[in-house]
C-alpha positions in Angstrom: -116.8 128.2 -228.5 -118.5 129.9 -225.6 -116.2 132.6 -224.2 -116.9 133.1 -220.5 -116.2 136.0 -218.1 -113.8 133.8 -216.2 -111.9 133.3 -219.5 -111.6 137.0 -219.9 -110.4 137.4 -216.3 -107.9 134.6 -216.8 -106.4 136.2 -219.9 -106.1 139.6 -218.4 -104.8 138.5 -215.0 -102.1 136.1 -216.3 -101.0 138.1 -219.3 -97.8 140.2 -219.3 -98.4 143.9 -219.0 -96.5 144.6 -222.3 -98.5 141.9 -224.1 -101.8 143.4 -222.9 -100.7 146.9 -223.9 -99.8 145.6 -227.4 -103.4 144.2 -227.6 -104.8 147.6 -226.5 -105.3 147.3 -222.7 -103.0 149.0 -220.2 -102.7 147.3 -216.8 -100.2 148.7 -214.4 -99.2 147.7 -210.9 -99.6 144.6 -208.7 -102.7 142.6 -209.6 -105.1 141.0 -207.3 -107.8 138.7 -208.7 -111.2 138.0 -207.0 -110.3 140.5 -204.2 -112.8 140.4 -201.4 -113.6 143.9 -200.2 -115.5 143.1 -197.0 -119.2 143.2 -197.4 -118.8 145.4 -200.5 -118.2 142.2 -202.5 -115.6 140.6 -204.6 -113.9 142.6 -207.3 -112.8 140.8 -210.5 -109.4 142.5 -210.4 -107.8 145.3 -208.5 -104.3 146.8 -209.2 -102.1 148.8 -206.9 -99.6 151.0 -208.7 -97.0 153.2 -206.9 -97.0 156.7 -208.2 -95.3 160.0 -207.4 -97.8 162.3 -205.8 -97.5 166.0 -204.9 -94.2 167.2 -203.6 -92.5 163.9 -204.6 -94.5 161.9 -202.0 -95.2 158.3 -202.9 -98.9 157.5 -203.5 -100.9 154.8 -205.1 -103.3 154.6 -207.9 -105.8 151.8 -207.1 -107.6 150.6 -210.2 -110.8 148.5 -210.0 -111.4 146.3 -213.1 -115.0 145.1 -213.7 -115.1 142.5 -216.4 -118.3 141.6 -218.3 -118.5 138.8 -220.9 -121.1 140.8 -222.8 -122.4 144.4 -222.6 -120.9 147.0 -220.2 -123.9 148.8 -218.6 -124.6 151.1 -215.7 -124.8 148.2 -213.3 -121.1 147.3 -214.1 -120.1 150.9 -213.4 -122.1 151.0 -210.1 -120.6 147.7 -209.1 -117.1 149.1 -209.5 -118.1 152.3 -207.7 -119.2 150.1 -204.8 -115.7 148.4 -204.7 -114.0 151.8 -204.8 -116.1 152.9 -201.9 -115.2 149.6 -200.0 -111.5 150.1 -200.6 -111.7 153.7 -199.5 -113.6 152.7 -196.4 -111.0 150.1 -195.6 -108.1 152.5 -195.9 -109.9 155.1 -193.7 -110.5 152.4 -191.1 -106.7 151.7 -191.1 -105.9 155.4 -190.7 -103.8 155.3 -193.9 -102.0 158.6 -194.6 -100.7 157.4 -198.0 -102.2 159.5 -200.9 -104.5 157.4 -203.0 -106.2 158.0 -206.3 -108.8 155.6 -207.7 -109.6 154.5 -211.2 -112.2 152.3 -212.7 -111.8 150.2 -215.9 -114.8 148.4 -217.3 -114.1 145.7 -220.0 -116.8 143.9 -222.0 -117.7 142.7 -225.4 -119.8 145.8 -226.1 -120.8 149.1 -224.5 -124.4 150.1 -223.8 -124.8 153.2 -225.9 -128.5 153.6 -225.4 -128.1 155.2 -222.0 -125.9 157.9 -220.6 -123.1 155.7 -219.3 -121.0 156.1 -222.5 -120.8 159.9 -221.9 -118.8 159.4 -218.6 -115.4 159.0 -220.2 -115.7 162.6 -221.6 -116.6 164.0 -218.2 -114.3 162.4 -215.7 -110.7 163.5 -215.4 -108.3 160.9 -216.7 -104.8 161.5 -215.3 -103.0 161.6 -212.0 -104.6 163.9 -209.5 -104.6 162.9 -205.9 -107.3 165.4 -204.9 -110.0 163.6 -206.9 -111.8 160.5 -205.6 -112.0 159.0 -209.1 -109.2 159.9 -211.4 -110.3 158.1 -214.5 -112.9 156.0 -216.1 -112.2 153.9 -219.2 -114.3 151.5 -221.3 -112.8 148.8 -223.4 -114.5 146.3 -225.7 -112.9 143.1 -226.7 -113.1 140.7 -229.5 -112.0 137.1 -229.2 -111.2 135.1 -232.3 -108.7 132.6 -233.7 -105.9 135.3 -233.6 -106.5 135.8 -229.9 -107.9 138.6 -227.9 -107.9 142.3 -229.0 -109.0 145.3 -226.9 -110.4 148.7 -228.2 -110.7 151.8 -226.1 -114.3 153.3 -226.2 -115.1 157.0 -225.7 -116.3 160.1 -227.6 -120.0 159.2 -227.9 -122.8 161.7 -228.5 -126.5 161.5 -229.0 -127.5 160.8 -232.6 -130.6 163.0 -232.2 -129.4 166.0 -230.2 -132.7 167.9 -230.4 -131.2 171.4 -230.7 
């Protein structure tokens, strides 16, 4: 059975948040699938989650999900960064005063560990902080088998040959 990117998107978009969390992937907020972000492109999925900001002001965490049927590479990250920039540009054009924090979640069957991309999860703040442009970055790999889909969080990588 050939598992396609659109199958992954279908599962994640239509699944209940609790069911996804039980499988290892946390998705919060209102979901939008195949969201056109002007000329910046079409994001696989974007969520908007209300959050309490500084001084009890309501803000939003906007999460861009980039889904890959195979390997997560630097191009997937840069594609998601492009979407974040597009959303930010749109909000600025609308003179939005609502505090916003952005997150990127990349999901694929495997993670490219030959380059430096896998180091990013250890360098980018992952938590609520409305002063940062990108509040978190997460990688997930998935496996799809007869028992359904399972997700695993990926981080904590280091060079095998450090050269010290």
